[in-house]
N, C-alpha and C positions, 0 to 999 in steps of 0.2 A: 504494500500500500504506500501511501504518501505521508508526508509530514503534516502538521497535526491533523488537519482536516481540510477538505476542499473549501468549505465556506469560511473557516477561520483564516486561512492563509490569504485567500483572495480578498476577503474583507479587510484584512490588515494592510494589504497593499493600498487599498483605498484610504484606510484610516490614517496611515502615515504619509500619504502622498504629499499633502500640503507641507508637512514638516520637512520632508526631503527636499522639496523645491526651495524652501527658505534656507536650507543648508547647502545649497548647490555649490557655493564657493569652497566649502570645506569637505564635501563628500568626494571620495575617489572618483576620477573621471569615468572609470569603467562601470559605475552604477548607472550612468546616463544612457538612454536609448538612442542609438544612431538612427537617422532617417534612412530606412531601407525599404525596398518594396520586394517582397518575396511571396510567390504563390505557394501557400502551405496546404498540403493535403493530409488527411487523417485516415489511417487504417485502424478501425476500431472507433466506436463512438460512445463508450461507456464513461464512467466517472473520471478516470484519469485523462482521457481525451478531452473531456469537458473542462477539467482543471487547466490543461495546457492552453486550450482555446481562450479561456478567461484570463489566464496569466498573460498571454500575448496581448490581449485587448487592453488590459490595465497598464501594460509596460510602455505603451506609446509607440511600439515598433510599427513601422509602416509595412503591413502585410496584407495580402489578399487571401481570403479563405477560398480555396479551390474546391476539390472534391472530397467526399467522405464515403467510405464503404464500411458496412458492418453486416454480418450475416443476419442480424436482427434488423429487418427493414424499418420497423417502428422506431427503434432506437436511432438509426441513421437519420430518419426524417426529423426526429426531435432535435438532434444535434444540428442539422441543417437549418431548421427554423430558428434556433437560438443564435447561430453563428453567421448565417448567410452563405454557408458552404452549399455545394451542389451534391445531391445524392447520386452516387455512381453505381453502375451495375456490376462492377468488378474491381478487384484490387489493381489490376493493370490499368484500368481507366483512370483511377486516382493518380497513380504514379506518372502516367504519361501526361497528365494535365497540371503538374505542379513542379516547382523548383526544389522544394524540400518537403519531406514526408515524415510524419510522426507515426511510429509503430506502437500502438496502444492496445494490442490484443492479448490473449492469454499467452503465457510464457512459451509454451511449446511451439507456437507459430512464429516467434521472433526470428529464428534463423532463416526460414524460408522468405519472409517478407523483407528482411534486411538485404538478403541476396538479390531479391527482385529490384529493390530501390537502387542498390549499388550497381547492379548490372545495367541500369538505364542512366547511370551517372547522376543520380539525385542525392542531394544532401539528406542524411537520415538521422533522426533522433529516435533512439530505441529505449523504451522503458526498461527498468530493471525488474527482476534479474534478467540477464541477457538470454539465458537458456536454461533448460532443465538439467544440464550436465556441464562439467568443466570442459570436456572435449568439444562440445558444441559451442561454448562461449569462445574458446580459443579459435575455432574455425571462423566464427563470425568476425572476430577482430582481424583475421587474415584476409577475409573477403573485402572489407572496406579499405584496408590498407592497399591491397592489390588494385582496387578500383580507383584509389586516389580521391575519394569523395569526403567532403566534410561530414564528420560523424560525432555524435554526442550521446551519452547515456544519461538516464534519469537519476544519477547520484547527486541530487540537487542540494544535499546538505553541505556540499563544498562551497555553495554560495550563501550559506546561512550567516547573517551578520552576527548572530550569537556565537556560533562555533568559530567563526573567524576571529572574534574578539577573544574567545577562550584560547585559541591557538596562539595568539599574540602573547597572552599572559604566560602560558605554559612554556613557550619557546624563549622567553626573556632569560638571558644569562643570570640575572639577579634571582630568578626563581629556583635555580639549581636543577639537578636532574629529576626527571619524573620517577617517582617511586611506585605509585599504584594508581589505578583507575577503576572505578566501579560504574558500570553502565547498565541502567535498567530501561528496557523498551517494552511498552505494553500498549495493547489496543484490544477492542473486542473482536471476536472472530468475524472476519470480514464478509461472511455470507449473510449478514443481517444488518439492521440499521441503515444508515445512509449509504454504506458501501454496497450492500445487497449483491455481492458478487455471485455470478452464476457458475463460476468455474474454480474458485480457489479451494473448494473441497474435493476436487478431482485430481489425484496425483498425476494422471497422464497429461493433464493440461498445465498444472502448476509446478510439478516436479518436486514439491515439498511443501512444508508449512511455514511457520513463523520464522524459522532460521533463514531459509532461502528467500522467501517472498518479502519479508520485512527487514530482517537483520543483515541483508546485503548492504544496506545503508550503514549499519552499525560497525561492521568489521572494516568497511572503508574508512569511516570516521576514526576508528581506533588507530589505524596505521597512520593516517594523515595527521592526527593530533599528537600521538605519542612516538611512533616510529614502527619499524618493521617487526612483525610478529614472527617469531621463530618456531614456536610450538604451541599446541593447543590440547586441551583435554575437555571433553564435552559429554553431557548426558542429555537425553531427550525423553519426552513423555507425550502420550496422546490421551486427552481427557474427553474429547468430543466424539470419539468413535469413528473418525474419518481415516480410513486406512491410508497410511503413508503421509498423513498430514499432521506433523508434530505441532503441538500447541504450547509446549513449554520446552525451553532449552536453557540449560545452565552450563556455561563454558568458562574455563580458566585459560588465560593466555599468558605466555611468557614472551616479553619483548627482547629484541636483540640487545638493547641498551641496559638490560637488567631489570626493568620494571615488570611488575606483575599486574594482571588485570582480571576482572570478572565481568561477564556479560550474562544478564538474565533477560530472555525474550519470552513473552507470554501473550497468547490470545485467550481472552477470558470472555465472560458474558455480562460485563458491567458496562452497559450501553452509554452511560454518561461519560465514559472515558474513551474517546474515539481513537486517538493516536498520540501517545505521550512518551517523552524521553527525559531521563534525568541522568546527568553525567557528573561524577565527582572525581576530581583529580588531586592527588597529593604529590607535590614536588618537595624537594628538600627544604625549601623556604617559601612555599606557597600552597595555600588551599584554594581551589577554584571549583565552582559548582555552576553548571548550566541547568536551569530549571524550565526552560522553554527552548526548543531546538531551532527556532527561527528568530524570534524577537526577544528572547530572554524571558526573565532576567538572568544575568550572569553576575554572580557574587564571588568575591575573593577576599582573602586575608593574607597579608605578608608577615614574614618573621619579625619585622620591625614594628608590628602592631597596626600598620596602615591597612585599611580595607576599602571596599567600594562595591557599588552595585550599578549596573547599567542595563537599560532595556530600550526597545524601540530604536528609532534613528540615532539615539545617543551612542549606540553600539558602534557606529561608523567611526567614532573617535579612536577606537582600538583596532578596527579592521584595517589591515595594511592594504595599500593600493595594488600591490603585486609582489609576488615572490616566485613566480613561475610554477607554483604547485596547485593552483586552483583557478576557478573561472573569475573570481572577483565577487564582492558582495552585491546583492541586488537580485535581479530577475534572470534566472538561467535561460528562460525561453528567449528573451531578448538577445542574450549573448549568442544563442544558437542561430537565430535568423540573421543576425549581423554577420556571423562567420559564413553562413550559407551565401549571403549576398556578395561577400568578398572572395568566396572560394578559398577561405582561410581555415586553418585548423580550429576546431572547437574543443572545449574542455569542461568536464572530464570526458574523454573519448572511450571507445569500446576497449581499447588496450588497457586503460586504467581499470575498467570494470573486471577484466580478466583476473587481476590480482585479488580482488575481493572474492571471486569464485574459487580461487586456489585456497584461500583461508577457509571458506565455507566447506569446500570438499574435505579438507583435513578435519574439520569439526564433525561432519557427518561420519567419516571413517572412524573417528574416535568414539562417537556415540554407538556405532555398530559394534565396536570392540569393548563395550562396557566402560568407556571413559579412559581408556589407555592413552597416554600421550602420543601425539602424532606431529611430526615435523611438517611445517608448511612447505609447499613447493618452492 
């Protein structure tokens, strides 16, 4: 699924837009939306496609909604009515009529549709996870690399102002070495509530449960925030009786730099909690806590007794403008269409996502072996 919820995130882009405009002089340039015109097509017309469509609209990017295709014609028509897109009769028709395509289908379909887009020279944004297996994810990264097309994956937390601010705090030499990180990720089982997924309970389409579908974000963030993971130990459980769809995972991780971490990922039935993350990091001379994975708040205390809390656009004061490791704070969809218009690389791309799949694969192998430690690829 996505971060915290479709309505919350899109509404917050609106909520903070005026403040961001007033902060234009002090906000990193990459937050601003360039004036581009890109014909955007959508393969899949469900919740996540709707999110990206709304995200593009509020970003101010100059795009034209081209075609949309979904096997559920009623859903495709609803998406078209809301966005102005044209309902198409096939996936090929969508790809042929656009400059950039969003692949927002169930996971098992991602490799085929990314290959279709890349084969026609289209920029492609693929939702996460890339595929139901590590081998398929690696093949997808090779396909887009060979085609030379702009490509981006939906690991959007790398554009989170809250996590960028936390990364700035944690990477500060004054903070010392990272010692531990505790990461809790929870949401209600996404076949209900606002998500109402028709496929996330089917292992053939989803490939797995909360670890693959949701915590692909989390393992990516853990390495991006702390450093390379060298080994993992994991256990999983199924409470909802969906074969192959784990709904609880507890994983221990060891980082190459010596830090230890814990990840708990759970799909429950507490519908007032759509998608929430809490990340607590201890460095030698810093405690830092992220309590909202997009707009915060982010809290910290230093060894000298100083402390702070930031949320909303104030987080941009700590989010660096660039270090070559992320897309930049703000709207990741605007960044994708800008790169598509320029024929430039986008970030994070499919090659980045492969690394998250390597860590996930090690966690699944550990869980299958009763929690035995497994080295990451």
